[in-house]
C-alpha positions in Angstrom: 165.8 419.5 215.4 163.1 419.8 212.7 163.6 418.6 209.2 161.7 420.3 206.4 161.4 418.9 202.8 159.9 421.3 200.4 157.6 420.0 197.7 158.0 421.3 195.1 161.8 421.7 195.3 163.8 424.6 193.8 166.7 423.6 191.5 169.0 425.0 188.8 169.4 423.0 185.6 173.1 423.7 185.2 173.0 423.7 181.4 170.1 426.2 181.3 171.5 428.6 183.8 170.9 432.2 182.6 173.3 435.1 183.2 171.4 438.5 182.9 173.0 440.9 180.4 173.9 443.6 182.9 175.6 441.0 185.1 177.6 439.8 182.1 179.0 443.3 181.8 180.0 443.4 185.5 181.7 440.0 185.1 183.7 441.4 182.1 184.9 444.3 184.2 186.4 441.9 186.8 185.2 444.0 189.7 185.5 441.2 192.2 188.0 438.5 192.9 186.3 435.1 193.5 187.8 432.3 195.6 186.6 428.9 196.6 186.8 427.6 200.2 189.1 430.4 201.3 186.9 431.8 204.2 184.0 429.3 204.8 183.1 430.5 208.2 183.2 434.1 207.1 180.7 433.3 204.4 178.4 431.6 206.9 178.7 434.6 209.3 177.9 436.9 206.3 174.8 434.9 205.6 173.8 435.0 209.2 174.2 438.8 209.5 170.6 439.7 208.9 167.6 440.5 211.2 166.0 437.1 210.8 168.0 433.9 210.2 168.1 430.2 210.9 172.0 430.3 210.9 173.0 430.2 214.6 176.2 429.1 216.4 175.3 425.4 216.5 174.6 425.5 212.8 177.8 427.3 212.1 179.7 424.7 214.1 178.1 421.7 212.3 178.7 423.2 208.8 182.2 424.2 209.7 182.8 420.5 210.7 181.4 419.5 207.3 183.7 421.9 205.6 186.7 420.4 207.4 185.5 417.0 206.2 185.4 418.3 202.6 181.6 418.1 202.3 180.7 421.8 202.6 182.1 424.5 200.4 182.0 428.2 199.9 182.4 430.7 197.0 183.6 434.1 198.1 183.6 437.5 196.4 186.3 440.0 197.4 186.5 443.7 196.7 189.6 445.5 197.8 190.7 442.3 199.6 187.5 442.4 201.7 184.9 439.7 201.8 181.7 441.3 200.3 179.7 438.3 199.2 179.4 434.6 199.2 177.5 431.3 198.9 177.9 428.1 200.9 176.4 424.7 200.6 177.0 420.9 200.8 178.4 418.7 198.1 177.6 415.0 197.9 178.4 412.9 194.9 177.2 415.0 191.9 174.8 417.1 194.0 175.3 420.5 195.4 172.8 421.8 197.9 173.0 425.5 198.2 172.2 426.7 201.7 172.5 430.5 201.8 174.2 433.5 200.2 174.9 437.1 201.1 176.0 440.3 199.5 177.4 443.5 201.0 178.2 445.0 197.6 176.0 445.1 194.6 176.3 441.9 192.4 178.8 440.2 194.8 176.6 437.2 195.5 175.5 437.0 191.9 179.1 436.8 190.8 179.6 433.9 193.3 176.5 432.2 191.9 177.9 432.4 188.3 181.3 431.1 189.5 179.7 428.2 191.4 177.6 427.1 188.4 180.7 427.2 186.1 182.6 425.2 188.7 179.8 422.6 189.0 179.5 422.3 185.2 183.3 421.8 184.8 183.1 419.0 187.4 180.1 417.4 185.8 177.7 417.8 188.7 174.1 416.9 187.7 172.1 418.6 190.5 172.1 422.1 192.0 169.5 422.2 194.7 168.4 425.6 195.9 165.5 424.3 198.0 163.2 427.3 197.6 162.6 429.8 194.8 162.8 433.5 195.2 162.7 436.2 192.5 166.5 436.5 192.6 167.1 432.9 191.7 164.3 432.8 189.1 166.1 435.5 187.2 169.0 433.0 186.7 166.7 430.2 185.6 165.9 428.4 188.9 162.6 426.5 188.8 160.6 424.0 190.8 160.2 420.3 190.3 157.9 417.9 192.2 159.5 416.0 195.1 159.1 412.7 193.3 161.3 413.9 190.4 163.7 415.6 192.7 164.3 412.4 194.7 165.0 410.5 191.5 167.5 413.2 190.4 169.1 413.2 193.8 169.4 409.4 193.8 171.2 409.6 190.5 173.4 412.5 191.6 174.5 410.8 194.8 175.8 407.8 192.7 178.1 410.2 190.8 181.8 410.5 191.8 182.3 414.2 191.4 185.0 416.1 193.1 184.2 419.7 194.2 
């Protein structure tokens, strides 16, 4: 198995997270029901359901084991009781490493992202690692930091005793 460590590294500063105006309006309408850790494997399979993906059966098996150990978590969006979006990642100390997200309905994954950030803030997490930037994450305030700074922040976050 290969290990890849991006430099620079994409992160969210939890206190500077930005919610776009149009999404705020969607949130107020309560279009989606959000849940945590209700359908972890369903979120992983939703993330894998694309033409090109690194998420295969061995990866799903490993992350599901991490979920059962309390180390991996999911945020899900439901519309008419159907899973239509989600995010999953790994939580260690005060660090959350976002792995992937999916959306089958407009704004579903974005609502999950907002819920996740609020959740991490409430539990005093200090690091939300998104690994790589994309235009979608940049709209919410994600940015890159050099690996050297990332590793210092990760070291501090791993010492925290945060409960997801």
